[in-house]
N, C-alpha and C positions, 0 to 999 in steps of 0.2 A: 163545685158551682153550680147552684140549683137551678131548674128549668125557666124561672122568672128572669134572672140575669142572661141567661143565654135566648131569652127571645127577645130582650131588651137589645143586646149587642146585634142581634140579628134584624132587629129592626131599625138600628141605626148603620148597619151595614146597606139596607135595601133603599137606608134616604139618601146614602152617600152615593149609591150607585146610579142614582136619578141627575146627577151635577155632571154637566157637558165634559166628556174626554174621560168619565169614569164608566167603567163595567165593574159587573159583580166582583171580578176578581181584582182589581186594582182597588175597589171600595173595602174590601175585606183586608187586602195589605196596609192601606191606610189608617182604618180603625185598629186593626193590632199593633201598629206603630203607635198611633195616640194613646191606646191603653197603656203599653208599656211608658210611655213619656206623660202619663199623666199629670203630674203636677207642672210639668215644663209647656205641653202642651195642650191639653186635653181641657183641664178647668179654663188655663184663660181664653182657648177657642170658645167653650159653652159660653163664659162669659160675655165676651164679645158677641156671639151670636145672639145674644139675650138683650143685648145694647142695641145693635143695629135692628133688631127685629121690631124693638119697641121706637126708634127714632128715624129709621128711613121713610123716605118720601120720593116722590118724583116733585121737579120743580113745575109751579103752575104756569109759567111762562114758557121755558123750552124743552121740558120733559126730560131733563137731567137728573142724577140722583144724587141726594144730599140728604140733609138731615134738617133744613130749613124748608119753607115753601116756597120761596125764590133763592135759587142755587148762588154761590160766590161769583160765576161768571156774569149772570145777568145782574147782579146789583154792581159789577165791579165798572164804575163810570169811565175807564181808561179804555175799557173794551166795546164804549158805545161809540163806534167810528164810523157807521151807517154799512156794516158789511155782516150778513148771516150765512153762517154754514148751515146745510142743511144735510143732515146724516141720516141714516136710516135707526142706528140703534144707540143706544147709551154707551158699549164697546166701541162704535164707529169714533163717539164723540172723544172719550178717552184715547184711541189710538192717534188723532189729531192733534189731540194736548201732549202727547208722549214726544212726538213732533218739535213741537214748541214753535211752531213758525207761524200760526194763524194768530191773530189778536184781535180779531172781531168777538162774535156772540154766537151761538148754535141755536140750531132747532132741531130736535130729535122727533122724527116722523112716528117712530114705533112700528116701522115695517114698509111694506111697498103693496102696493096695490096688486090685486091678483086676483082675475075671474075664479081662478078655479078653485080658490078657497074664499071665495064669498067675500074678500077686502076691499072694500069701495072706499073713497074719499071721505067719508064721515066716519070711518073706522079708525082714519090716522088721524094726525093734528094738522093736518091738510089746510083748514078753514081757519087754524088759529095762526097758521103761518102767514095767510093772505089778511088777516087783521095787522098782525106784528109790523108787514112792510106798510101797511097804512098808518100804523100810529106811531112808529118808532122813527121814522126818518129814515130810513133804510133805502141806501143808494145800490146796494148789489147783493145779490143770493147768489151764493156758491153752491150750488148743486154737487154735493159729493156723494154719490149715490154708488152702489156697485155696479159692475158693469155686467149685471144680468138682465135676462129679459125684462122680470118685474121690476129692476130697478130702471131700465130706461124706459119702460112703460111710465113710473111714477114720475121721471124727470120732464117727460113730454106731457103731461096733464098739467104737473106745477108749472113749468113754462106757459100753458094755457093762459093758467088761470093769473099769472103776473105779466101777462104780454103786455107792453106798453107801459108798465107801471114800476119797472125797476131793471139794470142791468143784469141779465143773468149768463151766469158762466159756469163751466164744469170743469172739475179735474183733468188734466191732460191724462192720457191714456198709452200705455207702449210699454217698452222695455225698463225693468225697474235696474237700479244702480246694482253691480255687481251680478246682473242677469246674464244667463249664456243662452243666445237663441236658440242653441239645441235643445233647452229644457222649456221654452215657452210654447203656449197653445197657439192655434192658428190666428185664433181672434186678437191676441195680445200683438203678436206679429204684423197683424193688417191694421190695427189700429196704432202702431207705431209708425208703419208707412207713412198714413193718412196725416199725424201728426209733426210728420218730419218738418225740422227748421234748418236754415242756413247757417253755416259755421262760419 
């Protein structure tokens, strides 16, 4: 094997190591596996990556990722039920879709407000959310933001922007199904106690 082919492989390993959850050692193992399974995995993966690189785009309406300017969720008239679920990232949207319990539309903010990182409302899709509430006949906005300081700050800011325009709700917080109290952090236990309901 010549130096050029080694440097190409090292370059691939370096790129793979930048993926979430991958370090240099994991990337090296993954690349070696792909090379060994070249016909079965590497070639189809390279072709698929090329296709996705050429066609992937953000939905102009909600910020979801797909292959069209307006995603399938936004164009599905069955989901025009007056509910918008606001999430931080596309991965949060996909998690909600996996649960298959929400039948409305989504709005991806693209992050949260953060004074530390100099991320303000204009850096997120908050103005677009306000426009959608006005133009799409939205009755309820569900704030499904992470229970972090930045997430809660963002939720309060959005609530201020949409006050008296629409019903605002948040996801319940507390003990997850199958969770054991011994393994929960203090904040989750406090939230669970505050959100308790009568049996």
